[in-house]
N, C-alpha and C positions, 0 to 999 in steps of 0.2 A: 394443733396450734395451742400455745400456752394461754391459759386464761388471763385476761387482762381486767383488772378491777375497774378501771375507768370505763371500759365498754359495758361491763355489767352494771356499773353505777348509772350509766345513761339508759339502761334497759335493754341492751342487745347482747348478742353472743359473739359476733364477729365484727371485724373492722368495716366490713361492707355495710353493716347496719348504721354505723356512725356516718359513713360517707353518704348513704341514702338519706339519713336524717338531715344532713347539711344541705343536700340538693333539694329536698322537698321543702325545707324552710325557705330557701332562696326563691323557689318557684312560687310558694305561697305569698311571700312579700311582693314579688313582681306582679302576680295576678291581682292582689288586693289594690296595688297602686293603679293598675289599669282600669279597675271597675270602681274606683273611689267615688265616682259620681252617684252610684247607687245608694250610698250612705247619706246623701244630702237630705232626703226626706226624713230619715231617722233623726238627723240633727235638728231639723225644724220641729219635729214632734217633741223632742226632749226640751228644746227652748220654750215651747208652749206649756209643757207639763211641769217643769221644775219649779217655777215661781209659785203657782197655787199649791203644789204638793208640799213645798217647804213651809209655806204659810200655814197650811193645815197641820203640818207636823209640829210647828211651834205652838199652835193652839192646843194640840193634843197633849204635849208635855206640860203645858201650863195648867190645864183644867183636869187632867186625869187624876192627880192626887185628890182633888176636891170631889170628883165624881165617885172615886173609890171610897172616900170617907162617908159620903152620903149613902152609898150602897150598903155599908155596914149598918146603917140606921133604917134599913128596909125601904129606902126610897128608890124607885126604879131608875135605871141609868138614863133612859130617854127623858123622863121627867126632870132629872137633875140637869141634863144638858140643856133642855129647853129653858129651864129657869135661869141658868147661867147666861145663856144667849140673850134672854129678855132683859136681865139686869144690865148687861154690857150695852145693849141697844139703848136703854133708858139713860145710862151714863153718857153715851155718845151724844144723844139728843140734847141732854142737859148741858154738856160741855159746849156743844155747838152753839146753843143759844146764849149761854152766859160768857164763855171765854173767847169765842171766835172773833167778835168785833174788837176786843182788846188786843188779842194777839195779832190780828190783821193790821191794826193801826201801828202797834209797836214794830212789827216786821217791816212795814213800809217806811216808817220813819228811820229805822236803823239802817236799812239798805241805802236810803237817800243820803243819810248823814255820814256814813262810814268813810267815804273818801276824805271829807273835811276833817273827820276825827283823826284819821291817820296823819294828814298834813299838819294839823294843829299839834299833835303829839310830837312830831319831828321838830317843829319850830320851837316848842317849849323846851324840849330836851336840849336842843342846840343852844338856845339862849341861856339856859341854866348853866351849861358847861363851857360857854364861849370863852370866858376868861380864866379857865382852869387848865391844869396840865393835861386834862383828859379830852381836850378839844379834838385832837386827831383821832383818838380812839372812838369818840362819839360819831365822827363822820363815817368811820368804818362800820360802826354798829348800825347807823342809819341805812347805809347801803345794804348791809346784810339783812336788815329788817325788811327793806323793800323787796329784796330777792326772795326772802322767805314768804312774804305776803303774796307775791306774784306766783311763787311755786305752789302755794296752797291753793290759790284760785285755779291755777293750771291743773293741779291734781284733781280737784273736784270736776272741772270742766272736761278733762280727758276721760275720766272714768264715766261721767255721765254720757259723753259723746260715744264712748266705746259701747256702753250698754244700749244707747239708742241706735247706733249703727248696727249692732248685732241683731236688733229687732226691726231693721230696715228703715224706720222712720219714727219721728216723735209721736205721731198719731198711734202707731203700733205699740209704742212704749206705754202710752196712757191707757190704751185699750187693754193691754196685757195686765197693767196694774189693777184696773177695775175687775177684770176677769179673776185675777188672783184673790182680790178682796171678797169677791162674790162666791167663788168656788172653794176657796180655802176653808171657810167654816163648814161647808157641806162635807168636804173630805174629813175634816176633824170630827164632825158629828158621827159618821160611820165608824171611824177609828175608835172614838170614845164609847159608842154604844156596844160594840163587840170587838175589843182590841185584839182578841186571839184569832178571830176568823181569818183575817188577811194573812197572819203569820202561818197558820196551819195550812192555808191554801198554797202558800209558797213552799212550805216544808214538804207537802205531798209530792211536789215536783222534783225535789232533791233525791238523788239515789240514796237508798238506806245506808250504804257504807259511809257516806259523807254527812249524815244527819247530825251526828254528835259534834263534829267540827262546825257545822252550820249553826247549831244551837249556841256554841260558844262565841262564834263571830257575832251573832245577833245580840247576845247578852252583853258582850263588851261594847259593841256599837251603841246599844241602847243606854248603857251606863254613861258613856262618855259624851255622846251627842245630846242625850237628854240633859245631862248636867250642864253642858255649855248653853244650849238654847234656853232652857228654863232659867238657869242662873243669870245669863246675860240680860234677859228681859227684866227679871226682877231687880237685879242690881242697877240697871239703867233707870228704872222707875224710882228706886231709892235715892240714887245719885241726883236725879232731877229734883226730887222733893227736898232733899237737903240743901241743894244750891238755891232753890227758890226761897226757902226760909232764911238762909244766911244772907242772900243778896237783899232781901227785903229788910232784914235787921240792920244792915250797914247802910241802907238807903241808896243802893246802886240803881241808876237809871236803866230802863229796859230789863229789869230783873226777871220778869216772867219769860220773855222770849229767850233770854240767855240761858236760863235754867232748863227750859224745855229742849233747847238745842243741845245743851250739854248732856242731858239724859238720853236723847235720841241718838246722838252721835257716839255715845258710850258703847253702843252695840258694836262699833268698829273698835277693837282693842287698841289702846295706846294712841292711835292717830286721831280718832274721833274727838275726844276731849281737848286735844292739843289745838284743833282747828278753832274751837270756840274761845280759847284763851286770849287770842289777839284782839278780837272785837271787844271783849270785856276789858282788856288792858287799855285800849284806846279810849273807851267810854269813861273808865275810872280816872285816867290821866286828864281828860278834858274837864272833869268835875273839879278836882283839887289834888294836891299832893297827899293829903291825909286819906282821901278816898282811894288813891292809888296804892298806898301802903296797906289799907284795910282789905282791898281787893286781893292783893298778892298773898297776904296772910290767910285770908279766907279760902282762896282757891287751893293753895297747896295743903292747907290743913284738912280740907274736905277730901282732896285726892288721897292724902295719907290715911285718913280715916276709912275711906272707901276701899283702898287697896289692901289695908292690913286687917280690917275688921269685917267689912260687909262682904267683899268678894269671897274670902275663904269660907265664911259661914253659909253663903247662898249657893255657891257653885260646888262646894264640897271639895273632896280630895281626889277626884277621879281624873280630872283633866290636868295633865302635867306636860306642858309645852314650854320650852324655853322662850323668853321674850324675843330673842333674835330670830328664832324659828317662826314666831308669829308674824313679825315684820316681813320676813321673806315670803311667807305664805300669802300675806295680804297683797304684796306687790305683784307676785306671780299670778294669783287668782284674779286680781283686779285687771291685769293686762289681758288675761284669757277670757274672762266672763263679765267684765265691766262691774257695775255697782252690785250685781248679784254675787259676783265672786268676792268682792270686798266684805259683804255682810256675811255670806255663808261659807267663806273660804276655810275657816277653822274647822267646822263640822265635816266638810268634805275632806279636808286633810286627815282628820281623825279616822274616817272610814277607809281612806286609802292606806293609812298607816297600819290599821288592823289587818287588811288584806296582805300587805307586804310582809308584815311580821309573820303571818300565818304561812305564807309561801316559804319564807326563809327558815322557819322552824321545821317545816316538812323537809327542806333541804338538809337541815342539821340531822334529822332522824335518818335520812337515807345515807348521809355521809358516815354517821356513826355505825351504820350497818356494814358498810364496806371498808371503812378505814379506821374503825374504832380502836384497833390494836395499836395504832400509832398516836393515839390521843383523841379524846372525845370532846364534842361540843357540849357545853352545859346549857341549861334552860332550853331544852329542845321540845318539852311538852307544851301543848297549846290548850290551856283552859283559862277561864276568866281569872281564877285565883293566881295562876302562874303569871299571866300577862300583867295584871295590875300589881301583883306582888313584886315582879321584876322592876317595874317602874318605881315602886316605893323604895326598893333597895338602891336603885340608881340615883334617886333623889337624895337619899340619906348620905350616899357616898359623896355626891357633889357638895352637899352642905357641910 
């Protein structure tokens, strides 16, 4: 029988191998579908493990550079970690006593007055444009604004409900949050004290033939996920601090709670800060036209400063994802995993992307082996230099 390159490409020698491969694949899919109930406990375990593990991972990426720096000064890692935890605990206690009453009062007042602020904003805008040629356009803008406001509230509610439904009840959600806040620092402590122990334990389970590829996958994932988690937290803190100073300087009411909300929601790319914009807009418009103009100038100036100067310096040049891709990932992951997916959708996407690229490049190598004389795939090697270098080239070409 004449040798067939496609059969050899699939790993067999005869057409019966391909037929058997198809039949076995169909049988495997059928059997997995029949015993899908066996995977329910694993899903519950993952749901319980993911939040504290992700929180611990965030703490690890935030504190590891500091611990490494202190280690070079002959300070033991355990002592450094304990000192950092003690300092953060003191800051939390101080903030709780000093800021909590103010923030609680501002939050309560803002929530209670937000409907009237929206209504007054619509009335003032309508009265201002009532005798102008833009009256009809203003009516359309008002309807659009109402729809946007309701959609935003629906967005928050849906994702919150999705996350709560995935954990069975609101009580379960709250308990999971407290468990994550308690166990996350413990996980981070062991990762920080001996960061290589867990890695080498997993590496010892990987077959020696695949350890080189495993090292590259871990290196790329560490660079990209670490850059995102660390950078997003730091840039959020910087954004909140800048907004707080700017809002106080222009005399905006509820400056503290708006700045904190903008900083926290900045963790969700693009969508987060946009949610805070409308309450600030209504509050500024209720004050005066001058305050509205100052708020708009301040808001977009800070966003421009943050996007062009802060984010590139903090997050580095490792995470290259198109804005449209980010929005799609947030929508999909939010629907699949609720609020956890919205917050951690981007790092999860980065991990999946690395695995998909790895598999495709192995396909390229195999294709070049059997069909190379008809034209070869380029960029078939898989190393951190090739992977990140290809992304750099792609970014430069798009630019």
